[in-house]
C-alpha positions in Angstrom: 15.8 -28.6 25.7 13.3 -27.3 23.1 13.0 -24.2 20.8 10.8 -22.9 18.1 11.7 -22.0 14.6 8.3 -20.7 13.9 6.5 -24.3 13.4 9.7 -26.1 13.4 10.6 -27.9 16.9 14.4 -28.9 17.5 15.2 -30.9 20.5 18.5 -31.9 21.8 18.8 -35.4 22.9 21.4 -34.6 25.7 23.1 -31.6 27.1 26.2 -33.5 27.8 28.2 -35.1 25.1 31.2 -37.5 25.5 34.5 -36.9 23.6 36.2 -39.8 22.1 39.6 -39.9 20.0 39.3 -36.3 19.7 35.6 -36.1 18.4 32.2 -35.7 19.6 28.8 -36.3 18.2 26.6 -33.2 18.0 22.9 -34.4 17.7 19.3 -33.2 17.9 15.9 -33.9 16.6 13.9 -31.7 14.1 10.2 -31.8 14.1 7.9 -30.0 11.7 4.2 -30.1 10.8 3.4 -31.7 7.5 1.3 -28.8 6.8 4.6 -26.7 6.7 6.3 -29.0 4.6 3.3 -29.7 2.4 4.0 -31.6 -1.1 5.5 -28.9 -2.9 8.2 -27.5 -0.5 11.5 -28.3 0.7 12.9 -27.3 4.1 16.8 -26.7 4.3 17.9 -26.4 7.9 21.7 -25.7 8.3 23.3 -26.1 11.8 26.1 -23.5 12.6 28.8 -24.4 15.0 29.9 -21.2 16.9 33.7 -21.0 18.1 35.5 -18.1 19.7 36.8 -17.1 16.4 34.7 -18.4 13.7 31.2 -19.8 12.8 31.4 -23.2 11.1 28.6 -24.5 9.1 27.6 -28.2 9.5 26.0 -30.4 6.8 22.6 -29.3 5.7 19.5 -31.1 6.5 17.0 -31.3 3.7 13.5 -32.5 4.2 11.5 -32.5 0.9 7.9 -32.8 0.1 6.6 -35.4 -2.4 5.9 -33.3 -5.3 9.3 -31.2 -4.7 11.2 -34.4 -4.6 9.5 -35.7 -7.7 10.2 -32.5 -9.5 13.8 -32.7 -8.6 13.9 -36.4 -10.0 12.2 -35.2 -13.1 14.6 -32.3 -13.8 17.6 -34.6 -13.3 16.2 -37.3 -15.6 15.7 -34.8 -18.5 19.2 -33.5 -17.9 20.7 -37.0 -18.1 18.7 -37.9 -21.1 19.9 -34.9 -23.0 23.4 -35.6 -22.1 23.1 -39.3 -23.0 21.5 -38.3 -26.4 23.6 -35.3 -27.6 27.0 -35.6 -25.8 27.5 -32.0 -25.3 31.0 -30.7 -24.3 31.7 -29.4 -20.7 30.4 -25.9 -21.5 27.1 -27.6 -23.1 26.9 -29.9 -20.2 26.9 -27.1 -17.9 24.5 -25.0 -20.0 22.1 -28.2 -20.2 22.1 -28.4 -16.4 21.2 -24.8 -15.7 18.3 -25.3 -18.3 16.7 -28.5 -16.9 17.6 -28.5 -13.3 15.4 -26.0 -11.5 16.3 -27.2 -8.0 19.7 -29.0 -7.7 20.3 -31.5 -5.0 22.4 -29.8 -2.2 26.1 -30.8 -1.8 27.0 -32.4 1.5 23.5 -32.6 2.7 21.3 -35.1 4.3 18.2 -36.1 2.3 14.7 -37.5 3.5 16.0 -39.9 6.3 12.9 -39.1 8.5 9.9 -40.7 10.3 6.5 -39.4 9.3 3.7 -39.4 11.9 0.0 -38.5 11.3 0.5 -34.7 11.5 4.3 -34.3 11.8 7.6 -35.1 10.2 10.6 -35.9 12.4 14.4 -36.3 11.6 17.2 -37.4 14.0 20.3 -35.4 12.8 23.7 -36.3 14.2 27.2 -35.1 12.8 30.7 -36.1 14.1 32.8 -32.9 14.9 36.6 -32.7 15.8 37.4 -30.9 19.0 39.8 -28.5 19.8 41.0 -26.3 22.8 37.9 -24.2 22.5 35.5 -27.3 22.8 34.7 -27.5 26.4 31.3 -26.1 25.6 29.8 -26.2 22.1 27.1 -23.8 20.8 25.0 -24.7 17.9 22.4 -22.5 16.2 20.2 -23.4 13.2 19.4 -21.5 10.3 16.3 -22.6 8.1 14.8 -21.8 4.5 11.8 -23.1 2.8 11.8 -23.5 -1.0 8.6 -24.0 -3.2 8.0 -25.5 -6.5 6.5 -22.2 -7.6 9.8 -20.4 -6.9 8.9 -18.7 -3.8 11.4 -18.8 -0.8 11.5 -17.4 2.7 14.0 -17.9 5.4 13.0 -19.1 9.0 13.9 -16.9 11.6 17.3 -18.0 13.4 17.0 -20.5 16.4 18.0 -20.1 20.0 21.2 -21.7 21.0 21.5 -25.4 21.6 24.4 -25.8 24.2 26.6 -29.0 24.5 28.9 -29.4 27.5 31.6 -31.6 26.3 32.6 -34.5 28.8 36.3 -35.8 28.2 39.0 -37.4 30.1 40.6 -34.1 30.5 38.9 -33.7 34.1 41.3 -36.5 35.1 44.3 -34.5 34.2 46.8 -34.2 37.2 47.9 -30.3 37.2 50.4 -30.7 39.7 53.8 -29.4 38.7 56.5 -31.9 38.3 60.2 -31.1 39.3 63.3 -32.8 38.1 66.9 -33.0 39.8 69.4 -31.0 37.7 73.0 -31.8 38.1 75.4 -28.7 38.0 79.1 -29.7 37.3 81.8 -27.3 38.3 84.0 -28.6 35.4 82.4 -28.6 31.7 83.9 -29.5 28.5 82.7 -28.3 25.2 83.8 -30.2 22.0 83.6 -29.0 18.3 84.7 -31.0 15.4 85.3 -29.3 12.1 86.6 -30.2 8.4 89.0 -27.9 6.7 90.4 -28.5 3.3 94.1 -27.8 2.5 96.0 -28.2 -0.8 97.6 -31.6 -1.2 101.0 -31.8 0.7 100.4 -27.9 2.0 99.8 -26.6 5.4 98.5 -23.2 4.6 94.8 -22.1 5.8 93.1 -20.9 2.8 89.6 -19.4 3.5 88.7 -19.4 -0.1 89.4 -23.0 -0.7 86.3 -25.0 -1.1 83.7 -24.6 1.7 86.5 -23.3 4.1 84.8 -20.1 4.9 82.0 -21.6 6.6 83.7 -24.1 9.2 86.4 -21.1 9.9 83.4 -18.9 10.7 81.9 -21.4 12.8 85.3 -22.0 14.8 85.9 -18.4 15.3 82.3 -17.6 16.3 81.9 -20.5 19.0 85.4 -19.4 20.2 84.3 -15.8 20.7 81.1 -16.7 22.4 83.0 -19.1 24.9 85.7 -16.7 25.8 83.4 -13.7 26.3 80.8 -15.6 28.3 80.6 -14.8 31.9 79.5 -18.1 33.6 82.9 -19.9 33.4 86.5 -19.3 33.3 88.4 -20.7 30.3 91.1 -23.1 31.6 92.4 -24.3 28.4 91.5 -24.5 24.5 93.0 -27.7 22.7 93.3 -27.8 19.0 94.1 -31.1 17.7 94.6 -31.6 13.9 94.4 -35.2 12.4 95.4 -36.6 9.0 94.2 -39.7 7.0 96.7 -42.7 6.7 97.5 -42.6 2.9 101.3 -41.7 2.4 104.0 -42.3 4.9 103.5 -42.0 8.6 106.4 -39.7 8.9 105.2 -37.2 6.2 101.9 -37.3 7.6 103.1 -36.4 11.0 104.8 -33.1 9.7 101.7 -32.3 7.7 99.2 -32.8 10.7 101.8 -30.6 12.9 102.1 -27.9 10.4 98.5 -27.5 9.6 97.7 -27.4 13.5 100.3 -24.5 13.9 99.0 -22.8 10.8 95.4 -22.8 12.2 96.7 -21.5 15.5 98.2 -18.6 13.6 95.1 -17.9 11.7 93.0 -17.7 14.7 95.5 -15.4 16.3 95.3 -13.1 13.4 91.6 -13.2 13.2 90.7 -13.2 16.9 93.7 -11.5 18.6 96.9 -12.4 20.2 95.1 -13.0 23.6 94.1 -16.4 22.2 97.8 -17.7 22.0 98.0 -18.1 25.8 94.8 -20.2 25.8 95.5 -22.6 22.8 97.3 -25.7 23.4 98.1 -27.4 19.8 98.3 -31.2 19.3 98.2 -33.5 16.2 97.5 -36.8 15.3 99.5 -38.1 12.3 97.2 -40.6 11.4 93.7 -41.3 13.0 93.5 -44.9 13.2 91.1 -44.9 16.1 88.6 -42.9 14.1 89.0 -44.8 11.1 88.7 -48.1 12.8 85.3 -46.7 14.5 83.8 -45.5 11.1 84.8 -48.6 9.5 83.2 -50.8 12.2 79.8 -48.8 11.7 79.7 -48.6 7.9 77.6 -51.5 6.3 78.8 -50.6 2.8 82.2 -52.3 3.6 81.5 -55.9 3.0 84.9 -57.3 4.4 84.8 -54.9 7.3 85.4 -57.5 10.3 88.5 -58.7 8.2 89.9 -55.3 7.8 89.3 -54.7 11.4 91.4 -57.8 12.3 94.2 -56.8 10.0 94.2 -53.1 11.5 94.5 -54.6 15.1 97.2 -57.2 14.1 99.5 -55.0 12.1 101.4 -52.5 14.2 103.2 -50.7 11.9 100.9 -48.0 10.3 102.5 -47.8 6.7 102.4 -51.7 6.4 98.9 -51.5 7.7 97.5 -49.0 5.0 99.3 -50.9 2.3 97.9 -54.5 3.3 94.5 -53.0 3.1 95.3 -51.6 -0.3 96.5 -54.9 -1.6 94.1 -57.3 0.1 91.0 -55.4 -0.1 91.4 -53.2 -3.2 87.5 -52.8 -3.7 86.9 -51.7 -0.1 90.2 -49.5 -0.1 88.8 -47.4 -3.0 85.5 -47.0 -0.8 87.4 -46.0 2.3 89.9 -43.7 0.7 87.0 -41.9 -1.1 84.6 -41.8 1.6 86.0 -42.3 4.9 89.5 -40.7 4.6 88.2 -37.2 4.2 86.2 -37.4 7.3 89.6 -38.3 9.4 91.1 -34.8 8.1 89.5 -33.0 11.0 90.4 -30.2 13.4 89.0 -30.8 16.8 88.5 -28.1 19.5 88.4 -28.9 23.2 87.3 -26.2 25.6 88.0 -26.9 29.2 85.6 -24.6 31.4 85.5 -24.2 35.1 82.2 -22.5 36.7 82.7 -19.3 38.4 82.2 -19.2 42.3 81.6 -22.9 42.6 83.6 -24.9 45.2 82.2 -28.3 45.1 82.6 -30.3 42.0 79.0 -31.2 41.7 75.7 -29.6 42.9 72.2 -31.0 42.6 69.2 -28.8 42.6 65.4 -29.0 41.8 64.0 -27.2 39.0 60.6 -27.1 37.3 60.2 -29.8 34.6 59.2 -27.4 31.6 59.0 -30.4 29.2 56.2 -32.0 31.2 54.5 -28.7 31.9 54.4 -28.3 28.1 52.9 -31.7 27.5 50.2 -31.2 30.2 49.4 -28.0 28.4 49.0 -29.7 25.0 47.0 -32.3 26.8 44.5 -29.6 28.2 44.3 -28.1 24.5 43.2 -31.5 23.3 46.3 -31.7 21.1 46.4 -35.4 22.1 49.1 -36.7 19.8 51.5 -34.0 20.4 50.9 -34.3 24.3 51.5 -37.9 24.2 54.8 -37.4 22.2 56.0 -35.3 25.3 54.5 -37.3 28.1 55.2 -41.0 26.9 58.2 -41.6 28.9 56.6 -40.1 32.2 54.1 -43.2 32.3 51.8 -41.5 34.8 48.1 -40.6 35.1 48.4 -38.0 32.4 50.0 -40.4 29.9 47.2 -42.6 30.8 44.7 -39.8 29.9 46.5 -39.1 26.5 46.4 -42.7 25.6 42.8 -43.0 26.5 42.0 -39.9 24.6 43.5 -41.6 21.5 41.8 -44.9 22.0 44.9 -46.6 23.1 43.2 -48.7 25.7 45.4 -51.7 25.9 48.6 -49.5 26.6 46.6 -47.5 29.1 45.5 -50.6 31.0 49.2 -51.6 31.1 50.2 -48.4 32.9 47.3 -48.3 35.1 48.2 -51.7 36.4 51.7 -50.1 37.7 49.9 -47.2 39.6 48.8 -47.1 43.2 45.1 -47.8 43.6 42.9 -44.7 44.0 39.4 -43.6 42.8 40.8 -42.0 39.8 42.8 -45.0 38.6 39.9 -47.2 39.3 37.6 -45.2 37.3 40.1 -45.1 34.4 40.5 -48.8 34.6 36.6 -49.2 34.3 36.6 -46.9 31.0 39.3 -48.9 29.5 37.8 -52.3 30.4 34.4 -51.2 28.7 36.0 -50.2 25.7 37.9 -53.6 25.6 34.8 -55.7 26.3 35.7 -56.7 29.7 32.5 -55.6 31.3 32.6 -57.6 34.6 36.0 -56.5 35.4 35.2 -52.9 34.4 31.9 -53.0 36.6 34.0 -53.9 39.7 36.6 -51.2 39.0 33.5 -48.6 38.7 32.0 -49.5 41.9 35.4 -49.6 43.6 35.9 -45.9 42.3 32.6 -45.0 43.7 33.4 -46.5 47.1 36.8 -44.5 47.2 35.2 -41.4 46.1 31.3 -40.9 45.7 31.7 -38.2 43.3 32.6 -40.9 40.7 29.0 -42.0 40.7 28.0 -38.6 39.3 30.8 -38.6 36.7 29.7 -42.1 35.6 26.5 -40.5 34.2 28.9 -38.4 31.7 30.6 -41.5 30.0 28.7 -43.8 27.7 31.4 -46.5 28.6 30.0 -46.6 32.2 26.4 -46.7 31.1 27.4 -49.7 29.0 28.9 -51.4 32.1 25.7 -51.0 34.0 23.5 -52.3 31.6 21.9 -55.5 32.9 
């Protein structure tokens, strides 16, 4: 594939380029006659990558004639000598640069890495480019400009289009939809735990106390949604209020009961009397079960094993709480300030029954939308996000995601568990080539070709296969 920018010839080394680790290398060869470049000119060529919604300039290629290069070096030498001698400030340095440097070195450009023939100058250009969902085919045009020492400049006409077809692992993506079994239960339970503050020794529900407005709004909002939905009957709503163990058990029992009844009355006033028939009120004077679970999992409590043994051994709750306070005073201060407030909770349990359902359980099949989303991310070349979704499926698409990210060892582990077919054999060949296991990779490639003759053509697109076939 060759094209002319007047006397400049650009040749693409390949029409198909492999994508690896989410990137491709765009390359081509630029050849121009020495007569065009001369000794006093500089040729600047800018490759432009064209995407559906934007055009992205790549790094400039700058080819300089001998006198042009010498002039640039001389200008920079004068500038650096001036700065070293007079040490100007920032403004002075900028003024000196503009005064001495007539042709600044271009930023992010490739300079003079070329091969000179008798009558031509040749440059091999390559740049790594990140791929995205639009990168199935990549189009590049070139813009050129010739600058001369004598201040003359002219633009080279825009080139024709260099077209690159991107070869990736995506051709091995399995697009078959995946289904999953969904279990539908007749009876469903919804649980909701909330923390409401009360005045010390008081049972009144005060919505302006502390942050009470937020949990009370949450309780009534959830209750309204559940009661008014049409999919389930609401059999019962169980309200359970609990207290923490400080104080006597008898006092805490009265307190927990009073607070549960007060909250029921509050909900009746706010939601309506119809809620009374659904609400069942219960209370826990001292929630030692929850306290035990929280102590067991809290690493801040140094003597938690000894405290747990004490709780299990002492059956009287008042003596139990007093023993913790006396034997472990440091831990007791922490438990009372951090854990006790979490025990003063109000739990709601909604017992629901699905309408129109006779059996207790029904198994049905539905589309696995998470898997579909993962495959879509994979096809859009969002490999890391795709792997996050597909990782637990451990199928061919998981392998493609791993190979696209360079996780070759993990890909080989998964491929070893899969049934043998042309695609899995080919993917094994790719992974083996990357891992340096050439003989094994060659066997897998030949087996893939035996199972499916099209794999031989596919092998021409992947440099890993070319590496395997080298003698």
